[in-house]
C-alpha positions in Angstrom: 0.0 0.0 0.0 2.9 2.4 0.8 4.4 2.2 -2.7 1.1 2.6 -4.3 0.1 5.7 -2.3 3.5 7.3 -2.6 3.4 6.9 -6.4 0.5 9.4 -6.6 1.4 13.0 -6.1 -0.4 14.4 -3.0 0.5 16.8 -0.2 1.6 14.2 2.3 3.6 11.3 0.6 3.9 9.4 3.9 0.2 9.3 4.5 -0.9 6.0 6.1 -4.6 5.3 5.7 -4.7 2.8 8.6 -7.1 -0.2 9.1 -10.4 1.7 8.6 -12.0 2.6 5.3 -10.4 5.8 4.1 -12.6 8.3 2.3 -9.8 9.6 0.0 -7.5 6.7 -0.6 -7.9 3.0 -1.4 -5.2 0.4 -1.9 -4.6 1.7 -5.4 -4.1 5.3 -4.4 -6.3 8.4 -4.6 -9.9 7.6 -5.1 -11.2 9.2 -8.4 -13.5 11.7 -6.7 -10.5 13.1 -4.7 -8.0 13.2 -7.6 -8.6 16.9 -8.5 -8.5 18.0 -4.8 -5.4 16.1 -4.0 -3.6 17.3 -7.1 -4.4 20.9 -6.1 -2.9 20.4 -2.7 0.4 18.9 -3.9 3.2 20.9 -2.4 0.9 23.1 -0.3 1.9 24.5 3.0 -0.6 22.5 5.0 0.2 24.1 8.4 -0.2 27.6 6.8 -3.4 26.5 5.2 -4.8 25.5 8.6 -3.6 28.7 10.3 -5.3 30.8 7.6 -8.6 28.9 8.0 -8.4 29.3 11.8 -7.8 33.1 11.3 -10.8 33.4 9.1 -13.0 31.6 11.7 -11.6 33.8 14.4 -12.4 37.0 12.4 -16.0 35.8 12.1 -16.1 34.8 15.8 -17.3 31.3 15.1 -17.7 29.5 18.4 -19.4 26.4 19.8 -20.3 26.0 23.4 -18.8 23.4 25.8 -18.7 22.8 29.5 -15.7 25.2 29.7 -17.7 27.9 27.8 -17.6 29.1 24.2 -14.7 27.6 22.3 -13.4 28.3 18.8 -15.1 26.2 16.2 -12.4 24.3 14.4 -12.5 23.4 10.7 -9.9 21.2 9.0 -9.1 22.6 5.6 -9.2 19.3 3.7 -12.8 18.9 2.3 -14.7 15.7 2.2 -16.1 14.6 -1.3 -19.2 12.5 -1.7 -19.6 10.6 -5.0 -22.7 11.5 -7.2 -24.2 8.0 -7.1 -23.8 7.6 -3.4 -25.4 11.0 -2.7 -28.4 10.3 -4.9 -29.0 7.0 -3.0 -28.6 8.8 0.3 -31.0 11.5 -0.6 -33.8 9.1 -1.3 -33.0 7.1 1.9 -32.8 10.2 4.1 -36.2 11.5 2.9 -37.7 8.0 3.6 -36.3 7.9 7.1 -37.3 11.4 8.0 -40.9 10.7 6.8 -41.1 7.5 8.9 -39.8 9.4 12.0 -42.3 12.2 11.4 -45.1 9.7 11.1 -43.9 8.1 14.4 -44.0 11.4 16.3 -47.5 12.0 14.9 -48.6 8.5 15.8 -47.2 8.7 19.4 -49.7 11.4 20.2 -52.6 10.3 18.0 -53.3 6.7 18.8 -50.1 4.6 18.9 -51.1 2.4 16.0 -47.5 1.1 15.8 -47.8 -0.1 19.4 -51.1 -1.7 18.7 -49.6 -3.6 15.8 -46.8 -4.9 18.0 -44.0 -3.2 16.1 -42.7 -0.9 18.8 -43.2 -1.8 22.5 -45.3 0.7 24.5 -42.5 1.0 27.1 -40.2 2.5 24.4 -42.6 5.5 24.3 -43.6 5.6 27.9 -40.1 5.6 29.3 -38.6 8.1 26.8 -37.3 11.2 28.5 -38.9 13.5 26.0 -42.3 11.8 25.7 -45.1 14.3 26.7 -48.3 12.5 27.7 -50.0 15.9 28.0 -49.8 16.3 24.2 -52.0 13.3 23.5 -54.6 14.3 21.0 -52.7 17.5 20.0 -52.1 17.3 16.2 -48.4 17.2 15.1 -47.6 18.5 11.7 -44.7 16.4 10.3 -44.0 19.2 7.8 -42.7 21.1 10.8 -40.0 18.6 11.6 -36.4 19.0 10.7 -33.9 16.0 11.0 -30.2 15.8 11.2 -29.1 12.2 10.7 -25.7 11.1 11.8 -24.2 8.5 9.4 -20.9 6.5 9.7 -19.1 4.4 7.1 -17.9 1.0 8.3 -15.1 -1.2 7.0 -17.4 -2.5 4.2 -17.7 1.0 2.8 -21.5 1.4 3.5 -22.9 4.5 5.2 -25.4 3.6 8.0 -27.3 5.8 10.4 -25.8 5.9 13.8 -28.2 8.3 15.5 -31.3 10.3 14.6 -31.5 13.9 15.7 -35.1 15.3 15.7 -35.1 17.7 18.6 -32.7 20.5 17.7 -30.2 19.3 15.1 -27.5 21.9 14.8 -24.9 22.4 12.1 -26.3 24.0 9.0 -24.7 27.4 9.7 -21.5 25.8 10.7 -21.4 23.8 7.5 -22.1 26.8 5.3 -19.5 28.9 7.0 -17.0 26.0 6.7 -17.4 26.2 2.9 -16.9 30.0 2.9 -13.7 30.0 5.0 -12.1 27.0 3.3 -12.9 28.1 -0.2 -11.2 31.4 0.5 -7.9 29.5 1.2 -7.8 26.3 -0.9 -5.4 26.4 -3.8 -6.8 25.8 -7.3 -10.3 26.1 -8.7 -12.9 23.9 -6.9 -15.3 21.8 -9.0 -18.9 22.5 -9.3 -20.7 21.6 -6.1 -23.9 22.1 -4.3 -24.1 25.5 -2.5 -24.7 24.9 1.2 -26.0 28.5 1.6 -29.0 27.5 -0.4 -30.2 25.6 2.7 -31.2 28.8 4.4 -33.7 29.6 1.7 -35.2 26.1 2.0 -35.4 26.5 5.8 -37.0 29.9 5.6 -39.6 28.6 3.1 -40.3 25.5 5.3 -40.8 27.7 8.4 -43.4 29.7 6.5 -45.1 26.6 5.2 -45.4 25.2 8.7 -47.7 28.0 9.8 -51.3 27.4 10.9 -53.7 27.5 7.9 -55.3 30.7 9.1 -52.0 32.6 9.0 -52.1 34.7 5.8 -48.7 36.3 6.3 -46.9 34.2 8.9 -44.6 35.8 11.4 -41.8 33.5 12.3 -39.3 33.8 15.2 -36.3 31.7 16.3 -36.6 30.9 20.0 -33.2 30.5 21.8 -32.2 30.3 25.4 -29.3 32.7 24.5 -25.6 32.6 25.1 -25.9 29.6 27.4 -26.8 27.4 24.4 -23.9 25.6 22.8 -25.1 26.7 19.4 -25.8 30.3 20.2 -23.5 31.5 17.4 -25.5 29.4 14.9 -28.8 30.8 16.2 -27.7 34.3 15.4 -26.3 33.3 12.0 -29.5 31.5 10.9 -31.5 34.5 12.0 -29.2 36.8 9.9 -29.4 34.6 6.8 -33.1 34.0 7.0 -34.2 37.4 8.2 -36.2 36.1 11.2 -35.7 37.6 14.7 -34.2 35.8 17.6 -36.3 35.9 20.8 -35.9 34.5 24.3 -38.4 33.2 26.8 -38.7 36.6 28.5 -39.7 38.2 25.2 -42.8 36.0 24.9 -46.3 36.6 26.3 -49.6 34.7 25.7 -52.8 36.8 25.1 -56.1 35.1 24.5 -54.6 31.9 23.2 -52.1 33.7 20.9 -48.4 33.9 21.4 -46.9 37.4 21.1 -43.2 38.3 20.9 -41.7 41.6 22.0 -39.3 42.6 19.2 -36.9 45.5 19.8 -38.0 48.7 18.1 -41.6 47.5 17.7 -44.7 46.5 19.6 -45.3 42.9 20.6 -46.5 41.0 17.5 -48.6 37.8 17.2 -46.3 34.8 16.4 -47.4 32.1 14.0 -44.3 29.9 13.9 -41.6 29.3 16.5 -38.4 27.7 15.3 -37.4 26.2 18.6 -33.7 25.9 19.2 -33.7 25.8 23.0 -32.1 23.2 25.1 -35.3 23.0 27.1 -38.2 21.3 25.3 -39.9 19.5 28.1 -43.3 20.6 29.3 -42.6 19.8 33.0 -39.5 19.7 35.2 -38.4 17.0 37.5 -40.8 18.3 40.2 -43.8 18.2 37.8 -44.0 22.0 37.5 -44.6 23.6 34.1 -41.4 24.7 32.3 -41.2 28.1 30.7 -41.5 26.5 27.3 -44.9 25.0 28.4 -46.1 28.3 29.8 -45.2 30.1 26.6 -46.1 27.6 23.9 -48.5 24.9 25.1 -51.8 26.9 25.1 -51.2 28.4 21.6 -50.3 25.0 20.2 -53.4 23.5 21.7 -55.5 26.3 20.3 -54.0 25.8 16.9 -52.8 29.3 16.6 -49.1 28.4 16.7 -46.8 25.9 15.0 -43.5 24.9 16.6 -40.6 23.6 14.6 -39.4 21.1 15.8 -42.7 20.2 17.5 -43.1 19.9 21.2 -42.8 16.2 22.1 -40.7 15.4 19.0 -37.8 14.2 21.2 -39.5 10.7 21.1 -38.0 10.4 17.6 -34.4 10.9 18.6 -34.5 8.8 21.7 -31.7 6.4 21.2 -33.9 3.4 22.0 -36.3 4.4 19.3 -33.4 4.2 16.9 -33.5 0.4 17.3 -36.9 0.4 15.6 -36.6 3.0 12.8 -36.2 0.4 10.0 -39.5 -1.2 11.3 -41.1 2.3 11.3 -40.2 2.6 7.6 -41.9 -0.7 6.9 -45.0 0.1 9.1 -45.7 3.7 8.1 -44.5 3.8 4.5 -44.9 0.1 3.4 -41.4 0.3 1.9 -38.1 -1.4 2.6 -35.5 0.9 4.2 -33.1 2.4 1.7 -30.5 3.2 4.4 -29.7 0.7 7.2 -29.2 1.6 10.9 -26.2 0.6 12.8 -27.5 -2.4 14.6 -28.9 -1.2 17.9 -30.1 -3.3 20.8 -33.0 -2.7 23.2 -31.5 -3.7 26.5 -35.0 -3.3 28.2 -36.0 -6.5 26.4 -34.9 -9.5 28.5 -34.2 -11.8 25.6 -32.2 -9.1 23.8 -30.3 -8.3 26.9 -29.5 -12.0 27.6 -28.1 -12.3 24.1 -26.1 -9.1 24.2 -24.4 -9.2 27.7 -22.0 -12.1 27.0 -20.4 -10.1 24.1 -20.6 -6.7 25.7 -16.8 -6.3 25.1 -17.5 -6.1 21.4 -20.2 -3.3 21.6 -20.6 0.3 22.3 -22.9 1.2 25.2 -24.7 4.6 25.3 -26.9 6.3 27.8 -30.3 6.3 26.2 -30.8 10.1 26.5 -27.1 11.2 26.3 -25.9 14.0 24.1 -22.6 15.1 22.7 -20.9 11.7 23.1 -21.0 12.0 26.9 -21.3 8.7 28.8 -20.5 6.6 25.7 -18.3 3.5 26.4 -16.5 1.9 23.5 -16.1 -1.4 25.3 -13.3 -2.7 23.1 -11.3 0.3 24.2 -12.3 0.2 27.9 -10.6 -1.4 30.8 -12.0 -4.5 32.5 -13.1 -2.4 35.5 -14.9 0.0 33.1 -16.7 -2.8 31.4 -17.7 -4.3 34.7 -19.1 -0.9 35.8 -21.1 -0.5 32.6 -22.5 -4.1 32.9 -23.6 -3.3 36.5 -25.3 -0.1 35.4 -27.2 -2.0 32.7 -28.3 -4.7 35.1 -29.7 -2.1 37.5 -31.4 0.1 34.9 -31.5 -1.7 31.5 -34.1 0.7 30.1 -31.6 3.6 30.5 -29.0 2.2 28.1 -28.7 0.9 24.6 -25.9 -1.1 22.9 -24.7 -0.8 19.3 -22.4 -2.8 17.2 -18.9 -1.2 17.1 -18.2 0.5 13.8 -14.7 1.1 12.7 -15.8 4.4 11.3 -14.0 5.7 8.2 -11.1 8.0 8.3 -10.3 11.1 6.2 -7.0 12.9 5.5 -6.7 15.7 8.1 -4.1 18.3 8.8 -2.2 17.4 12.0 1.0 19.3 12.8 1.5 20.3 9.2 1.0 16.9 7.6 -2.0 14.7 6.6 -3.0 12.0 9.0 -6.1 9.8 9.0 -8.8 10.9 11.5 -12.2 9.4 12.0 -15.2 11.2 10.6 -19.0 11.0 10.5 -21.6 12.7 8.3 -24.6 14.8 9.2 -27.0 15.6 6.3 -30.3 17.4 7.0 -33.8 16.8 5.9 -36.2 19.8 6.1 -39.7 18.6 6.7 -40.8 15.1 7.5 -44.0 14.8 5.5 -44.6 14.2 1.8 -42.8 17.4 0.9 -39.6 16.5 2.8 -36.5 17.7 1.1 -32.8 17.0 1.7 -30.9 20.3 2.1 -27.9 20.8 -0.1 -25.6 20.8 2.9 -23.9 18.3 5.2 -21.6 18.6 8.1 -18.7 16.3 8.3 -17.4 16.0 11.9 -13.9 14.9 12.6 -12.1 13.7 15.7 -8.8 15.4 15.9 -7.4 13.0 18.5 -5.7 10.0 16.9 -7.8 6.9 17.1 -10.8 8.6 18.8 -14.2 7.6 17.6 -16.0 10.6 19.3 -16.3 13.4 16.7 -18.4 15.9 18.7 -17.1 19.5 18.8 -17.5 19.5 22.6 -14.9 16.7 22.9 -12.0 17.8 20.7 -13.8 17.4 17.5 -14.2 19.8 14.6 -15.7 19.9 11.1 -14.8 19.7 7.4 -16.3 21.3 4.4 -18.4 18.7 2.6 -18.6 18.7 -1.2 -22.0 17.4 -2.3 -22.9 16.9 -6.0 -24.7 19.9 -7.5 
């Protein structure tokens, strides 16, 4: 492999692709879709390229929140390229999956036909952190759902869905900005690609379309919990690019069943659509008291005067246990075979499944059912014996709180590390706007990369960053 790779001119002749599938290289050398990119980078000052991209991001004050506060959002300057045929297949599969998830959210609050049919156990819904029994009978409009689906490529080269994000999927603004800063520094003329900035027009149109039928000229706001939110920078950027105002909880008031928002420089206005980007989406807290979200949004939603994107209660669809049943949801709601597979996921709350899984726990990944940002995830093959015993004990005590997944040796991508290219693990987050019949895949995807060698956790909050992603036009 060494001789073959080094026979192709590229910016890091000593690049070693490693054991995992590599996005840019195979055993013969540079993959065809990467040939132009790698040729343009031959002889480039990679360290300088990374510094210049960092400087552009700093100029634009692009940050992402973490436990330590806002941190610079890091973008590796080597783009990811998706082949045309693969992207066309993914687009169809992503729409199919989003529609099934939207139908699931609608069904959870409208009758639970999927439970009656024995496809999904009722406990999957009843024990979900973000299930809202108080929304039973309240119509959910799947058109007002937006999905960010996390895909990983395994050793067989197939992209599969690792997680479904249906509550507040972030990343569109980060992806669009990654394109702008990287394009400004890459040598050579890039090929024709999809423009990620076009996603903002699709999002703005979808927000308008989600309005209640009685709204002639819908007024849309983006609801944020402010600088404490990890994606606060993105909230401001989306608002700037779509022309909708950002509001906080203290800006909202309910009058006679209508939500009103106080906008600086004008009187309070009736709101037709809330694009909810808050961390809080529950209707009651741990003490059973109504949350501020419930006090502001619940009555107008029940009255039919307000639409919320993503809808209240939609967290049942990105519950990690529900992920184990999404392929069955596709078959049940759409009467189709899934076009995209899920990474095999195991319901540890089912005794038979648990009994079959526990003896081979060392081969699997264990995740807290409601965890975010990669926190609490144990890659058991990389864990110590004591860590694995601790995880097994937690599962035995509260099996419904955990899920297990097959370990995926997720693909790598050439990434600038100390001035040279090294393989780093990546995932892919494309976006579907709407989850009804008019669902559309946005022309944007965020590739997330783990900067630490060997790490499978790509989240920005855990030493991860992003790459520009070239999708076919």
